[in-house]
N, C-alpha and C positions, 0 to 999 in steps of 0.2 A: 268289818262291823264289830263293835264291842259285843261281848257275850250277852245272852238273854238275861242273865242275872244282873249284869252291869246296867243294862237298859231298864230293867225293872227298878233297880235302885235309883236310877236317874228319874224315873217317873215319880217315885216317892219324894225325891227332892223337889221336883217341879210342883208337886202337889202342895208341899209346905210353902213354897214361894207364892203360889196362887192364893193360898189361904191368907198369907200376910197381906197381899195386895187387896184381897176382899175386905179385910179389916179396914184398910185405908179408905176404900170406896165407901163402906158403910158409915165410917166416921164423918166423911165429907157430906154424905147424903143427910145425915142427922143435922148437920149445921146449915144445910140449905145449898142448893145447886145453882150456880150461874152458868148459863149456856152461851157458848160462842159458836160462830159459824166459820168453818174452814173454807179454803179456796174452792173445794169441790162441792160446796153447799151442804156438806154433812155437819152434824153438830159435834162439838167437843166440849168437855167440861174439865174443871180442876181435878175431878176424880180420875178421868182418863190420864191426865198428865202426871199426877202424883203416883198413881199405880204403876204407870210405865217406868217412871224414874226408879222406883223401888225394884221392880222386876229386873231392869237392866243391870242395876248395881249387883243384885244377888246372882244373876246369871254370869256376869263378868267374874265374880269370885269363884263360881262353880266351874265354869268352862271358859277360861280366859282366852283361849286360842281359837274359839269357834265364832265365825261371823254371826252377827245378830241383826235381824231386820225387824223393826218395831213400827207399828202403825203411825204413832205421832211423830217419830223421827222422820219417817218418809214424808209425812205431810209437811214437815218443816224443810224439806229439800235434801235430806240425807238418804241417799239411795246406794247402799253398799253392795259390793259384789257378794253373791251367795256362796260360791265355793261348792265343793262336793258335799260337805256337811255344814249345815247352818241351822240357826234358830229362827223361829218366827213367833212374834209376840203380838197379841191384841189385848191390851190391858183392860179394855171394857168393850166387849162385843155386845151390841144392842144398846148403844147410847140413846137411841130414840125411846126405847122401852124404859131405860133408866130415868130419862128426863120426864117422861110421862107418868112416873110413879109406879110403874110395873116392876115386878121382881124378875122378869125373864131376861136377864143380862148375864154375861159370863166373863171370866178371865181365861184367856186362851194362851197356852204355851206349848210349842211343839219343837221337836228336833227332826230335821229332814236329812236324809242320806240318799244320794244318787237320785234325787227327784221325788222320793217317796217319804211321807211322814212316818217315822218309826216309833217315836215316843210322843205322847200328847196328854195334856190334862185340860179339862174343862171344868172350871169352878163356878158355881152359882151361889155367890155369898149370901144373897138375901133369902134364897130358898134353903140354905144350909146343906147343899149337895156338892159333891165333887166327884168327877169321873176321871179315870186314868187308864191309859193303855200302853202296852209295850208288847213286842212280839211274843205271842203265846199266852198273854195274860191281859185281862181287862177287869176293872173293878169300880165300885162306887162306895163312897163313905159319906156319912151323914152327921151333921152337927159337929160336936167337938171330939167325937170318936175317931181316932186315927186309924182304926182297922178297916180294911176293905172287904166287901163281899163280892164274890165273882158275879159278873154279868155276861150275858151272851145274847146274840140275836135269835130270832125265832124263824120258823118256817112261815112263809107268807100265808096270811089268813084269807078267807073268802067271805066278803069282799076285803081286799087289802086296805090298810090304813096308810094314807099319804100325809106327811107333815109338810106344811108350807109356812111361808113367812107371814107375820102379822103386818109388818110395815112396808114390805116390798112385794108388789104383785106385778107380773108382766104377762103379756098376751101369749108368749110362747109356752110358758109353764102352764098356763090355763088350758091352752090347746092340747098339750101333752096329756094333762089329766083328763080332759074331756074324751080323748080317744080311748081311755081305759073303760069308759062307760061306768059300770058299777064300782064305786070306790068311796070309802069314807075318808073324811078330811079332819086333820087336827092342825090348828094354827098356833104357832108358838114362835117366840123371838129367839134370836142369837143362835149359838152353836148347840143349844139344847135340842135342836132338831136331830142332829147326829146322835146325841145322847139317848133320845127316845128309841131310835133304831137299835143302838148298841145294847140297850137293856131289854129289848124284846117288847116294846110298847107300840111300835109302828113298823111299817114294812118298807117304805120308799120315800125318798126326799128328792124330788126333781127341782133343779134350779137353772133356768135359762137366762135370768137377769144377771146383772153385774155383781161380782164379789171380788175380793182381794185375797191373796194367799193366806194372810194372817187371820182372815175370817174363818177359814175352812180347815187349815192344816191340823190343828189340835183335835177337832172333832173327827176328822178323817182318820187320824191315828187311833183314836179310841174305838171307832167303828170297825176298822180293820182288825184290831186286836180281839174284838168281840165276835168276829166271824163274818163281818160285812165287807162290802167293797164299794168303792167310788169310781165311776167310769165316766168317760165322755159319752154323749148320746150315740156315738158309733161303736160303743163297747171297747174302745181302746183306753189305755192307762191315762189317768188324770194326774198330771205331774206338777212339780213345784220348782222354783228357781228361775222364773221368767223375768229377769231384770230388764231386758230390752223392752218388755211390755209393761214396765212399771209394776211388776208382780200382780198383774190383773189376771183373774181366772176367766176361762171360757165357761160354756155351759157344762153341767155335770148332772149325773143321776146317782144318788147314794142309795144303795140297796142293803137291806138287812141280810139277805142271802143273795149270792150271785145269781143273775138271771140265767135260765137254762136255754 
């Protein structure tokens, strides 16, 4: 693995790329958004495609020998081998929120090594926020300020705060939350759910419904760097690089602090 300093420098480079992609997305949104429907019935826009094209080009320049898996390329039938080290890109996570005119969408870029996301950035261009994480360091920056302030998870509150999806609800997640009994809920779109845990604004994010690896890797990396953990429901490691499964995720629970 590269040194912690190298990985933190990589996080800063990813952050700049995510900011550039965010500018592209906002420019397209100002002009008006045309929505298309992909084969899996999910929406895609010119903003998704243009942002992904820019991110891929920049990452190819930065890390030319590292395999790259990006959402819209996979949707178009390009399903590369992951390798031991690879990149995961979601150029616009929360397209439904974006199309609906909400600001809770993100640009996600992650580096995965040996199945674990080690560097990640989650940029929220319309909110003017960007979260980044690398081993031993997690931070947030706002607006045009390029400096980061440190973020960290919190000890679970009583009652705990659970973050859940705005656009995707499933019976298993609801059942898991119901078993907790007394719990407060916060609904938000995209990878911002991981970010709220990472900066100590929430405690747990359960997800039993379908997601894909590029949806979660960047937020997972930020949360881990801030002191959290993402596990399968049986408390085993939640891993990446599942090409034979189309890079689909199973169920997971993201915790601000590891459960005892």
